[in-house]
N, C-alpha and C positions, 0 to 999 in steps of 0.2 A: 075670243078664247073658246067659245062653244063650237065655232066653225072648225077651229084647229083640232079640237078633240074629236069631232066627227070625221075629219080627214084621217087622223091617226087610227081610228077605229076601222075605217074602210080599208086601210092598208093591211090590217090583220085578217080580213076576210079572204078566203081562198076560193077559187073556182072549184065546183064539185069534183071535177076529174083530177084536180091537183090534190084534193083532200082524200082521195081514194087510198086506203091503206093496203100496202102489199101484204100478202100472206107471209106470216112469220114461219121460218123454217125450224123444224125440230132440231135441236142441238144434239151432238153425239152423246153428251152426258144424259140428256133427257131420254134419248132412245134407249140407252143402256139401262136406265132406271125402269122404264116401262117394260122393256123386253125381259129384263131381269125378274120383274114381278110375275110375268106370265110364265117364264121358264121354271119358276119355283112351284108351279102347280102341276098335278099329275092327272087331273080328270080328262076325259075325252074332249070336253068342250075347251079346256085350257090348251090342250095339245093342238086342237083345230085353230084356236085363237093365236097361238104362237106362230103357227105356219102362216096364217094370214098376215100378221103384223110383220113377220120377217120378210115376207114377199112384198108387202107394201113398202117397207123401208128400203129394201134392195133395188126395187124397180121404179118406184114413183107412179105406179099404175093407179087409175081412177078406181073408186069403189065399185062403180058399175061394171068395170072390166073384171075386177076381183071376184065379185059374186057371180059373174057370167062364166067363169072358167069351168071347163069340164075336165075330167080325169085325163082324157085324151090330149089335152092341151099341154101336158107336162112331158118332158123327156129327161128323166133323172138318171137313166142308165148310160147316157152318152158321156164320153170323156170330158165333154164340155156341156154340162146340163143347161137346159133352157126351158122357157115357158113361152107359149104362143098367146099373145094378147088378142082378144077379139075387138079390133078397133071400131071406130064409129062408122066407117065406110063398109064394114063387113070384111075387109081384108086383114088377115092376121099378120102380126109381125113377131119374129122370134127374138126374144131378149134373154141373154145369158144370165145365169144366177150362180152365186158363189156357194162354197162348201156349207156354210152355216144355214143358209136358207134351204139348200137341198136336203140337208140332214133333218131339218124341222118338217119339211114336206114329206119326206120318206117315212119318218116316225109316225106322223098323222095318217098317212095312207096305209101303212102296214099294220098298225096296231089299234088306231082309234076310229078312223072312218068306218071300218067294217062293223064296229059296235053300234054305230049311229044310223047306218043305212038299213032300211027294212025291205027295200025293193032292189033286187039284184040288177034291174034295168036302169036304176038311177045312175046318171052319168055326171051329175053336178059334183064338182070338186069339194066345195064347202057346203055342208048340209047343216040344217037346224036340228033341234032335239026330236023332231018328228021324222027325220030322215029325208026331208025335202030340201030343195035349194034354199040356201040362206038369202034373206032379202037385204037390201041396202040398209033398211031401218034396223034390222037385226044386227048387223055389223056395227052400226052407229051406237046402239045400246051397249054392246060389249066394249067398244072403245071408250065411251064415256065412263063406264064402270071402272075400267083399269086406270084411266087418267085421274079419276077421283081418288082411287086407292093409292096411286103414286104421288098424290098431292101435286099434280102438274095442271097448268092452265093453258088455254089456247092451243091445245093439241087437236088437230083435225086431219082427215085424209089429205087435205090441201097442204097441211104443214109437212107431211111426209113427202109429197110431191116436190115441194120447194126445197126440202132437205136433199133429196136425191139430185135435183138439178144443181144445187150449189156444190155438192160433193163431186158430181161428174165433171162439172166445169173446172173445179179446183184441181182435178186429177189430170187435166189436159185434154179432156174430151171436147171436141168442137161443138159449137152452138148447134149446127145442123144435125149432128149426130144425137145430141140431147133432145132436140125437137122431135126427131124421128122416134126415139124411144118413148117419149111422153105422148106421142100421137098427135102432136100439133100439125096444123096445116103448114105447107112451105111458106117461109117468110114470116111466120108468127114466132115471137120470142117466147122463151120459157118463162114461167111465172116469177121465178126468182133465180137471178144469178147471184162409184165404189161397188162395189158389188159385195153382197154378203153371201 
């Protein structure tokens, strides 16, 4: 009887790779709650945060890419606005962005970023309260604050990437195109199988 119990217990064990949990995608409802919270605030920091979160949700870009963006990486005046991602290899890729994301970025650039930047030569798109480039840690702190205020759990930049991949594949985009947008190496699958 004891041997049978040990056998049943062994069956319940899983190989570490099998037990690896996939990143949970942010749902559309969760995104609206989170973005709605940020949109309801009018401070310079909130306008910056809205632009960052809208861009993250619309493109699935990595936080490192997000905070590495410069003002010159945006083209908002084009009939088809886009952002240039600074990829891992140093080669930039152009990703189109929708009206809502474009509006949030334009609002921040026109009215709020000038209030935050103290050096006219600063080219960083997203700056901190001192007017310097925002760090990854700085972004994480802001995201955690908003997720707590919105009573959401398990929301991370990876959740935004997974959400983008799921929405893009659901809209008919090919796996290869999604991989290219997310900056994956050829042949590598997106983390989890629209544009704002």
